[in-house]
C-alpha positions as CSV (number, residue, x, y, z in Angstrom):
1,X,-98.4,-50.6,4.2
2,X,-97.3,-54.2,3.6
3,X,-100.3,-54.8,1.3
4,X,-99.4,-51.7,-0.7
5,X,-95.8,-52.9,-1.1
6,X,-97.0,-56.4,-2.0
7,X,-99.4,-55.0,-4.7
8,X,-96.7,-52.7,-6.1
9,X,-94.2,-55.6,-6.3
10,X,-96.9,-57.8,-8.0
11,X,-97.6,-55.1,-10.6
12,X,-93.9,-54.7,-11.4
13,X,-93.5,-58.4,-11.7
14,X,-96.5,-58.6,-14.1
15,X,-95.2,-55.7,-16.2
16,X,-91.8,-57.4,-16.5
17,X,-93.4,-60.6,-17.4
18,X,-95.5,-58.9,-20.1
19,X,-92.4,-57.2,-21.6
20,X,-90.6,-60.6,-21.7
21,X,-93.6,-62.2,-23.4
22,X,-94.3,-59.5,-26.0
23,X,-95.4,-61.2,-29.2
24,X,-95.7,-58.2,-31.6
25,X,-93.4,-55.6,-32.9
26,X,-93.4,-52.8,-35.4
27,X,-90.3,-51.5,-37.2
28,X,-89.2,-48.6,-39.4
29,X,-86.2,-48.9,-41.6
30,X,-84.2,-47.3,-44.4
31,X,-82.9,-49.2,-47.3
32,X,-80.9,-48.8,-50.5
33,X,-82.3,-50.0,-53.8
34,X,-79.8,-51.8,-55.9
35,X,-81.7,-52.9,-59.0
36,X,-79.9,-54.7,-61.8
37,X,-79.6,-53.7,-65.5
38,X,-81.9,-55.9,-67.5
39,X,-81.6,-56.9,-71.2
40,X,-84.3,-58.5,-73.3
41,X,-86.3,-58.1,-76.5
42,X,-83.7,-55.7,-77.8
43,X,-84.4,-53.4,-74.9
44,X,-82.0,-52.5,-72.0
45,X,-83.4,-51.3,-68.7
46,X,-81.0,-49.4,-66.4
47,X,-82.4,-48.2,-63.0
48,X,-80.8,-45.6,-60.8
49,X,-80.0,-46.3,-57.2
50,X,-81.8,-44.5,-54.4
51,X,-82.9,-44.8,-50.7
52,X,-86.3,-45.9,-49.5
53,X,-88.4,-46.5,-46.4
54,X,-89.8,-49.8,-45.0
55,X,-92.5,-50.3,-42.4
56,X,-93.1,-53.7,-41.0
57,X,-95.4,-55.5,-38.4
58,X,-94.4,-58.8,-37.0
59,X,-96.5,-61.3,-34.9
60,X,-94.6,-64.0,-33.0
61,X,-96.2,-67.4,-33.3
62,X,-93.6,-69.3,-31.3
63,X,-90.2,-68.2,-29.8
64,X,-88.6,-69.1,-33.2
65,X,-91.3,-68.3,-35.8
66,X,-93.3,-65.2,-36.8
67,X,-95.5,-63.8,-39.5
68,X,-94.7,-60.4,-41.0
69,X,-96.4,-57.8,-43.3
70,X,-94.4,-55.1,-45.0
71,X,-94.8,-51.9,-46.9
72,X,-91.9,-50.1,-48.6
73,X,-91.6,-47.0,-50.7
74,X,-88.9,-45.6,-53.0
75,X,-88.5,-43.3,-56.0
76,X,-85.9,-43.5,-58.7
77,X,-85.6,-43.4,-62.5
78,X,-85.7,-46.3,-65.0
79,X,-83.9,-45.7,-68.2
80,X,-85.0,-47.6,-71.3
81,X,-82.8,-48.0,-74.4
82,X,-83.6,-49.7,-77.7
83,X,-80.8,-51.8,-79.3
84,X,-78.7,-49.6,-81.6
85,X,-80.3,-46.4,-80.3
86,X,-77.9,-44.0,-78.4
87,X,-80.8,-42.2,-76.6
88,X,-82.4,-43.2,-73.4
89,X,-86.1,-42.9,-72.4
90,X,-86.3,-42.0,-68.7
91,X,-89.4,-43.0,-66.5
92,X,-89.4,-41.4,-63.1
93,X,-90.7,-44.2,-61.0
94,X,-92.5,-44.7,-57.7
95,X,-91.9,-48.2,-56.3
96,X,-94.3,-49.6,-53.6
97,X,-94.1,-53.0,-52.1
98,X,-96.8,-54.9,-50.2
99,X,-95.6,-58.3,-48.9
100,X,-96.1,-60.9,-46.3
101,X,-93.5,-63.4,-45.0
102,X,-92.8,-66.2,-42.7
103,X,-89.9,-65.4,-40.4
104,X,-87.7,-68.0,-38.7
105,X,-85.3,-66.8,-36.0
106,X,-82.8,-68.0,-33.3
107,X,-81.9,-66.4,-30.0
108,X,-78.3,-66.0,-28.8
109,X,-78.5,-63.7,-25.8
110,X,-78.9,-60.2,-27.4
111,X,-78.3,-61.4,-31.0
112,X,-81.2,-62.8,-33.0
113,X,-80.4,-63.9,-36.6
114,X,-83.4,-64.6,-38.8
115,X,-84.4,-65.6,-42.3
116,X,-87.7,-64.8,-44.1
117,X,-89.6,-65.6,-47.3
118,X,-93.1,-64.9,-48.6
119,X,-95.3,-63.6,-51.5
120,X,-95.7,-60.0,-52.4
121,X,-96.8,-57.4,-55.0
122,X,-94.6,-54.6,-56.3
123,X,-96.2,-51.5,-57.9
124,X,-94.1,-49.4,-60.3
125,X,-96.0,-46.1,-61.0
126,X,-94.7,-43.6,-63.5
127,X,-94.5,-40.0,-62.1
128,X,-95.6,-37.5,-64.7
129,X,-93.0,-34.8,-64.3
130,X,-89.9,-33.6,-66.2
131,X,-88.2,-36.8,-65.2
132,X,-90.5,-38.8,-67.5
133,X,-90.5,-38.4,-71.3
134,X,-93.3,-40.7,-72.2
135,X,-96.8,-39.4,-71.2
136,X,-98.4,-42.7,-72.3
137,X,-96.5,-44.7,-69.6
138,X,-98.9,-46.7,-67.3
139,X,-98.4,-48.4,-64.0
140,X,-96.8,-51.8,-64.0
141,X,-97.7,-54.4,-61.3
142,X,-95.6,-57.4,-60.5
143,X,-96.5,-60.4,-58.4
144,X,-93.3,-61.9,-56.9
145,X,-91.5,-63.2,-53.9
146,X,-89.7,-61.7,-51.0
147,X,-86.7,-63.4,-49.4
148,X,-84.1,-62.2,-46.9
149,X,-81.8,-62.8,-44.0
150,X,-80.7,-60.5,-41.2
151,X,-79.6,-59.9,-37.6
152,X,-81.5,-58.2,-34.8
153,X,-79.6,-56.8,-31.8
154,X,-81.7,-56.3,-28.6
155,X,-80.8,-53.0,-27.0
156,X,-83.6,-53.3,-24.4
157,X,-86.6,-55.5,-23.8
158,X,-88.6,-53.1,-25.9
159,X,-86.2,-52.2,-28.7
160,X,-83.8,-53.8,-31.2
161,X,-81.7,-52.7,-34.1
162,X,-82.2,-54.8,-37.3
163,X,-79.9,-55.1,-40.3
164,X,-81.0,-57.3,-43.2
165,X,-80.6,-58.1,-46.8
166,X,-84.0,-58.2,-48.5
167,X,-84.5,-59.4,-52.1
168,X,-87.6,-59.3,-54.2
169,X,-88.0,-61.5,-57.3
170,X,-90.3,-59.9,-59.8
171,X,-90.8,-59.3,-63.5
172,X,-89.0,-56.2,-64.8
173,X,-91.5,-53.3,-65.2
174,X,-92.6,-52.3,-68.7
175,X,-94.6,-49.1,-68.6
176,X,-95.5,-49.3,-72.4
177,X,-95.4,-52.2,-74.8
178,X,-92.2,-50.9,-76.4
179,X,-90.3,-51.2,-73.1
180,X,-91.1,-54.9,-72.5
181,X,-87.9,-56.9,-71.7
182,X,-89.8,-60.1,-70.8
183,X,-87.2,-60.7,-68.1
184,X,-87.3,-61.2,-64.3
185,X,-85.0,-59.5,-61.9
186,X,-84.1,-59.5,-58.2
187,X,-84.5,-56.1,-56.5
188,X,-81.8,-55.9,-53.8
189,X,-82.6,-53.8,-50.7
190,X,-80.0,-53.8,-47.9
191,X,-81.9,-52.5,-44.9
192,X,-81.3,-51.2,-41.4
193,X,-83.8,-50.0,-38.8
194,X,-85.3,-50.0,-35.4
195,X,-88.1,-52.3,-34.0
196,X,-90.4,-51.7,-31.0
197,X,-91.8,-54.7,-29.2
198,X,-95.1,-54.6,-27.4
């Protein structure tokens, strides 16, 4: 009986220690896309705002540093207007992000502020439906950089809630040659979600 109790206590202790030393987490978040109006080459690009979904995996290197990979998805409409033209050309757009980042964080009891930065690729794909009036539109790919800062609040050893500002610096998409602004933009994505540690 004593051996059984001892083994049970040992297993519980090991499980607790494992939970405290978890070095990986996955998170799912929602975000708002706040993309700027871009002017260049006599073309004005005006995107609409929408919500999107972000999935992330984070591996802890030390108690204060981690590596992270991300995938995000959103759909909205980009409106292009030529200088002196009163009409807009809409392109219904699917935006997909693939990025990696170095994350530096601090621990203050249950509060964990962090900053991150790293490279990424953003795909802007035209959706051929009644929201797009140019059938010759082609996918635009932009290589850029992710940066952000946020706060995680630990609600249990396995879960936390994360709120973050994420920015992505990339060249504004041009689906056809006539839509080239030649400008760079910062895509702003305020984000909130839940992470699971394992």
